[in-house]
C-alpha positions in Angstrom: 31.5 -256.0 115.3 31.1 -254.0 118.4 30.1 -250.4 117.8 33.2 -249.1 119.5 35.3 -251.2 117.2 33.3 -250.2 114.2 33.8 -246.5 114.8 37.4 -246.9 115.4 37.8 -249.0 112.2 35.8 -246.5 110.2 37.8 -243.5 111.3 35.0 -241.5 113.2 36.3 -238.7 115.1 34.9 -235.4 116.4 34.3 -233.4 113.1 33.8 -230.1 114.7 36.8 -229.7 117.1 40.0 -231.6 118.2 39.2 -234.8 116.5 38.8 -236.9 119.6 37.9 -240.4 118.5 34.3 -241.0 119.0 34.6 -244.6 120.2 36.7 -243.5 123.2 33.7 -241.4 124.5 31.3 -244.3 124.7 30.5 -245.4 128.2 27.8 -247.8 129.1 26.8 -246.9 132.5 25.9 -243.6 134.3 24.9 -241.7 131.1 21.9 -239.5 131.5 22.1 -237.2 128.5 23.6 -238.0 124.9 23.8 -234.6 123.4 24.1 -233.7 119.6 25.8 -230.3 119.6 24.2 -228.3 116.8 24.8 -224.8 118.2 27.4 -224.0 115.6 28.3 -220.9 117.3 31.3 -219.8 115.1 30.1 -216.9 112.8 30.0 -217.5 108.9 30.0 -221.3 109.3 26.9 -223.3 108.3 27.9 -226.9 108.2 25.9 -228.3 111.2 22.7 -226.3 110.4 22.8 -227.6 106.7 23.4 -231.2 107.6 20.5 -231.0 110.2 18.2 -229.4 107.6 19.1 -231.8 104.6 19.9 -235.0 106.4 17.8 -235.1 109.6 17.3 -238.9 109.3 21.1 -239.6 109.5 21.6 -237.2 112.4 18.8 -238.7 114.4 19.6 -242.2 113.5 23.3 -241.8 114.5 22.4 -240.2 117.8 19.8 -242.9 118.6 22.3 -245.6 117.8 24.7 -244.2 120.4 21.9 -243.4 122.8 20.9 -247.1 122.6 24.4 -248.4 122.9 25.4 -246.2 126.0 22.0 -246.7 127.7 21.5 -242.9 128.0 18.3 -242.0 129.6 17.8 -238.9 127.0 19.0 -238.0 123.6 19.0 -234.3 122.9 19.8 -232.2 119.9 20.9 -228.7 121.1 20.6 -226.0 118.5 19.8 -222.4 118.2 16.2 -221.4 117.9 16.9 -219.3 114.9 17.8 -222.4 112.9 14.3 -222.7 111.7 14.9 -224.9 108.6 16.9 -227.3 110.7 14.3 -227.5 113.5 11.5 -228.1 110.9 13.4 -231.0 109.3 14.4 -232.6 112.6 10.8 -232.4 114.1 9.3 -233.8 110.8 11.6 -236.9 110.8 11.3 -237.4 114.5 7.6 -237.6 114.1 7.7 -240.0 111.2 10.3 -242.2 112.7 8.9 -242.0 116.2 12.5 -241.8 117.6 12.7 -240.6 121.3 14.8 -237.5 120.7 14.4 -234.1 122.3 15.2 -230.7 120.7 16.7 -228.1 123.0 16.5 -224.7 121.4 19.2 -222.3 122.6 19.6 -218.6 122.6 21.9 -216.9 119.9 25.1 -216.2 122.0 28.9 -216.9 121.8 30.0 -219.6 122.5 26.8 -221.5 122.8 28.6 -224.4 121.1 31.4 -224.7 123.7 31.0 -228.3 125.1 30.9 -227.2 128.7 28.5 -224.4 127.9 26.1 -226.8 125.9 26.1 -229.2 128.6 25.0 -226.7 131.1 22.4 -225.2 128.9 20.9 -228.6 128.3 21.3 -230.3 131.8 21.8 -227.5 134.4 25.0 -229.4 135.4 28.4 -227.6 135.5 31.3 -229.8 134.2 34.0 -229.6 136.8 37.2 -227.7 136.2 39.5 -229.7 134.0 36.8 -232.4 133.6 34.7 -233.7 130.7 31.0 -234.1 130.3 31.1 -237.8 131.5 31.8 -236.4 134.8 28.1 -235.0 135.0 26.6 -238.0 133.1 26.7 -236.5 129.6 28.3 -237.2 126.3 28.5 -234.7 123.5 29.0 -235.3 119.7 29.1 -232.8 116.8 26.2 -233.1 114.2 28.6 -234.2 111.3 30.0 -236.8 113.8 26.7 -238.3 114.2 26.1 -238.2 110.4 29.3 -240.2 110.0 28.3 -242.6 112.9 25.1 -243.4 110.9 26.9 -244.1 107.7 29.4 -246.3 109.5 26.8 -248.3 111.3 24.0 -248.6 108.7 26.1 -248.6 105.4 29.6 -249.6 106.7 31.1 -246.5 105.2 34.4 -245.0 106.6 35.1 -241.2 106.7 36.4 -240.2 103.3 34.6 -236.8 102.9 34.3 -233.7 104.9 31.5 -230.9 105.0 33.0 -227.5 104.9 31.7 -224.0 104.5 33.6 -221.8 102.2 32.9 -218.1 103.0 34.2 -214.8 104.1 35.3 -212.4 101.3 33.9 -214.6 98.5 31.3 -213.8 95.9 29.0 -216.6 97.0 29.6 -218.6 100.3 28.8 -222.3 99.8 28.7 -225.5 102.0 29.7 -228.6 100.3 31.2 -232.1 100.8 34.9 -232.6 99.5 37.3 -235.5 99.8 39.4 -235.5 102.8 42.9 -234.4 101.7 41.8 -232.0 99.0 44.3 -229.2 98.6 42.8 -225.9 100.0 44.3 -223.8 97.1 43.1 -226.2 94.5 39.5 -226.2 95.9 39.2 -222.4 96.1 40.6 -222.0 92.6 38.2 -224.8 91.5 35.3 -222.7 93.0 36.6 -219.6 91.2 37.6 -217.8 94.3 40.7 -215.5 94.0 42.6 -216.1 97.3 45.9 -214.4 96.2 47.0 -211.6 98.5 44.5 -212.7 101.0 44.5 -214.8 104.1 42.9 -218.3 104.5 41.5 -219.2 107.9 40.8 -223.0 108.5 37.8 -222.9 110.9 35.8 -219.9 112.1 37.0 -216.4 112.7 37.2 -216.8 116.4 39.0 -220.2 116.8 40.3 -220.8 113.3 43.9 -220.7 112.3 45.7 -219.1 109.4 46.7 -221.8 106.9 48.6 -222.2 103.7 46.8 -222.8 100.3 49.1 -225.9 100.1 47.4 -227.4 103.3 45.0 -230.3 103.0 41.4 -230.5 104.3 41.3 -232.9 107.2 38.6 -234.7 109.1 38.3 -231.7 111.5 38.3 -228.8 108.9 35.0 -227.0 109.5 35.3 -224.2 107.1 37.5 -222.1 104.9 37.2 -218.4 105.3 38.9 -215.8 103.0 39.8 -212.4 104.3 41.7 -209.4 103.1 45.2 -209.3 104.8 44.5 -206.3 106.9 41.0 -207.4 108.1 40.3 -207.0 111.7 39.5 -210.8 112.1 43.0 -211.5 110.9 45.2 -209.2 112.8 45.5 -210.9 116.1 46.0 -214.3 114.5 49.3 -212.9 113.2 50.7 -211.4 116.5 53.8 -213.3 117.8 54.3 -214.2 121.5 57.0 -211.6 122.1 54.7 -208.8 121.0 51.7 -210.1 123.0 53.9 -210.5 126.1 55.3 -206.9 125.5 51.8 -205.5 125.2 50.6 -207.4 128.2 53.1 -205.5 130.4 52.6 -202.1 129.0 49.0 -202.0 127.8 46.8 -204.3 130.0 44.9 -201.9 132.3 43.4 -204.8 134.4 39.8 -203.7 133.5 38.6 -207.3 134.1 36.4 -207.4 131.0 38.2 -210.4 129.8 37.4 -212.3 133.0 33.8 -211.0 133.5 32.8 -212.2 130.0 34.9 -215.3 130.0 32.3 -218.3 129.3 34.3 -220.7 131.7 34.5 -218.1 134.6 30.8 -217.5 134.2 30.2 -221.3 134.6 31.9 -221.0 138.0 35.5 -222.1 137.0 38.5 -220.3 138.6 39.7 -218.9 135.2 40.6 -215.2 135.4 42.4 -214.2 132.2 43.3 -210.8 133.5 45.5 -212.5 136.0 47.1 -214.5 133.3 48.1 -211.3 131.5 49.4 -209.9 134.7 51.6 -213.0 135.3 52.7 -213.1 131.6 53.3 -209.4 131.3 55.7 -209.4 134.4 57.1 -212.8 134.1 55.5 -213.7 137.4 55.3 -217.3 138.7 52.3 -218.0 140.9 49.6 -220.4 141.4 47.3 -218.7 139.0 49.5 -219.9 136.1 47.7 -223.2 136.1 44.5 -221.5 135.3 45.4 -221.6 131.7 44.4 -225.2 131.7 40.8 -224.1 132.1 40.8 -222.0 128.8 38.7 -223.3 126.0 40.4 -220.9 123.7 37.1 -219.5 122.3 38.8 -216.1 121.7 36.1 -214.0 123.2 38.6 -212.2 125.4 40.7 -210.9 122.5 38.1 -210.4 119.9 35.4 -208.8 122.0 36.2 -208.0 125.6 39.6 -206.4 125.6 39.6 -202.6 124.9 43.2 -202.7 124.2 43.0 -205.7 121.6 45.3 -207.8 123.8 45.2 -211.7 123.5 44.8 -213.6 126.9 43.6 -216.6 124.7 46.9 -216.8 123.0 48.9 -216.4 126.3 46.8 -219.2 127.8 47.4 -221.4 124.9 51.1 -221.1 125.0 51.2 -221.6 128.8 49.0 -224.8 128.2 51.5 -226.2 125.8 54.5 -225.6 128.0 52.9 -227.1 131.1 51.7 -230.2 128.9 55.3 -230.7 127.8 56.5 -230.5 131.4 53.9 -233.2 132.3 51.8 -230.9 134.5 48.0 -231.4 134.8 45.3 -229.3 136.4 43.7 -230.4 139.7 41.4 -228.9 142.2 40.0 -229.8 145.6 36.7 -228.3 144.7 33.8 -230.7 144.2 30.9 -228.3 143.6 30.6 -225.9 140.9 27.8 -223.4 140.4 27.5 -220.7 137.7 28.0 -217.1 138.5 24.9 -215.0 139.1 25.8 -212.6 136.4 26.0 -215.3 133.7 22.6 -214.8 132.2 23.1 -211.2 131.4 26.7 -211.4 130.5 26.2 -213.8 127.5 27.5 -212.1 124.2 25.0 -211.9 121.5 26.4 -213.3 118.2 25.2 -210.3 116.3 27.2 -208.0 118.4 30.3 -210.2 118.0 30.0 -210.1 114.2 29.9 -206.4 114.4 32.9 -206.2 116.6 34.7 -208.5 114.2 33.7 -206.4 111.2 32.3 -209.4 109.4 28.6 -208.4 109.1 29.1 -207.7 105.3 30.3 -211.4 104.8 27.3 -212.8 106.8 25.6 -214.7 104.1 24.3 -218.2 104.3 26.3 -220.8 102.6 23.7 -223.3 101.5 24.6 -227.0 100.9 25.1 -228.1 97.5 25.9 -231.5 96.2 29.8 -232.0 96.3 30.1 -234.9 94.1 31.4 -232.7 91.3 34.6 -232.1 93.3 37.2 -234.4 92.1 40.7 -233.3 93.1 43.6 -234.6 91.1 45.5 -235.5 94.2 44.8 -235.7 97.9 47.1 -235.7 100.9 45.8 -238.0 103.8 47.5 -236.8 107.0 48.2 -239.8 109.3 47.2 -237.7 112.3 43.9 -236.0 111.9 42.7 -236.9 115.5 43.7 -236.8 119.1 46.0 -239.6 120.0 48.6 -241.7 118.1 49.0 -241.1 114.3 48.0 -244.0 111.9 50.7 -246.2 110.5 50.7 -246.5 106.7 49.8 -250.0 105.4 50.2 -249.1 101.8 53.3 -248.4 99.8 54.3 -246.0 96.9 53.0 -247.3 93.5 50.1 -249.1 95.0 46.6 -248.6 93.5 43.9 -247.8 96.1 40.1 -247.3 96.0 38.0 -244.8 97.8 37.2 -246.1 101.3 40.2 -248.5 101.4 42.0 -248.7 104.7 45.5 -247.0 104.1 46.5 -246.2 107.8 46.1 -248.2 111.0 46.4 -246.9 114.5 48.0 -249.7 116.8 45.3 -251.5 118.8 46.9 -250.3 122.2 46.8 -246.6 121.2 44.2 -244.0 121.2 43.3 -243.0 117.6 41.3 -243.8 114.6 42.3 -245.3 111.2 42.4 -243.4 107.9 41.1 -244.3 104.5 41.6 -243.3 100.9 39.2 -240.6 99.8 39.6 -241.0 96.1 40.5 -243.9 93.7 44.1 -243.7 92.5 47.7 -244.4 93.0 49.9 -243.8 96.2 52.7 -241.6 95.0 54.2 -240.8 98.3 53.9 -242.4 101.6 55.7 -241.6 105.0 55.0 -241.4 108.7 53.2 -238.0 108.3 51.1 -238.3 105.1 49.8 -240.6 102.3 49.5 -238.7 98.9 47.1 -240.3 96.4 47.0 -239.3 92.8 43.7 -239.9 91.0 43.0 -241.5 87.7 41.0 -240.3 84.8 39.4 -243.8 84.2 38.5 -245.9 87.1 40.1 -249.4 86.7 38.2 -252.5 86.9 39.0 -255.5 89.2 41.3 -257.9 87.6 
């Protein structure tokens, strides 16, 4: 089976972002760099660094398979130089395996893991406005994605489990692998974590979203962070649009800090969050409104830069969604992009960001433990855990399924990846949105 077909069949998607199907990134010409993104710039999350430290063989093999398939001239693992354990493990396996892979050690700043930022740091090339790394001869994958690629190619295994860090206001942060579809509240209770009267964030403190304990873990869940309800890292995630627009009109002082520290602006893109706030606050309609498409929603503007604690990121997010609904796309006549001169001294150190977020007290490493002991009684497999079309269920209520069994298929002419059962059990609910599987105490034998 062709690697593209195999990755689609095994459900391999970007494990650290929007869940873009990995097979759709693969191009077999014009690729100079295949980059493994191990920067993991979100504070309090340890998934990528732990996978690199514990499974360097699978990371480098997965990367090498895709380098060979695409014909990329270089394979590079980009990670922060402070990840000493990961660097040691990767170097040792690289030397023993003789794989032709480079390590690129980055500074500790936010957002080092933004795809455009990572590409520039490694290659010195700026991805065009509204473009993707392919435009400058690069492909980027998350570390866990490459781990899954290795399992798919070398062992024929689909994505059934997810590595996550559980941290924040918890006694002992931990990184572990759990079945996809595990209910968040059940997992926290199973780990002995009291989450009542607290807020749960799916993802990091910067780009993560508040979720219900009833929500399931998906292929793109990078972490679960628990915070007190009134914590600084939570407040802005609870503001509604009316409040933010009102504050934009009465509190934005046009100090430009949000723009001058914006990672995409510093790369030379025409993104100026201060103008977005001016437009939104006074309901103006100008050509600047399309700048919202260029926002990567890293949250630096709202969490670090703005002295008034406003949220240009949220405004940009709303504008992007509305323009997408209207069928609008970003376009530019510019063909050359150069980073702004101030970029090198305007990078935001992660330590200062943690202090601003008031999360320094929670900054404890979540070491990876064997997660095989996590056996949820039930899982909810969402049919859409990826960019593109949702999977169409191919099982029915009452049907017994085994872990790894294909249970949802994306039509061949649509972008997307299939989904698989993450535990042995019986399908107890099945509709267009989800497939619920209830586990069994005793695994049945083949008839």
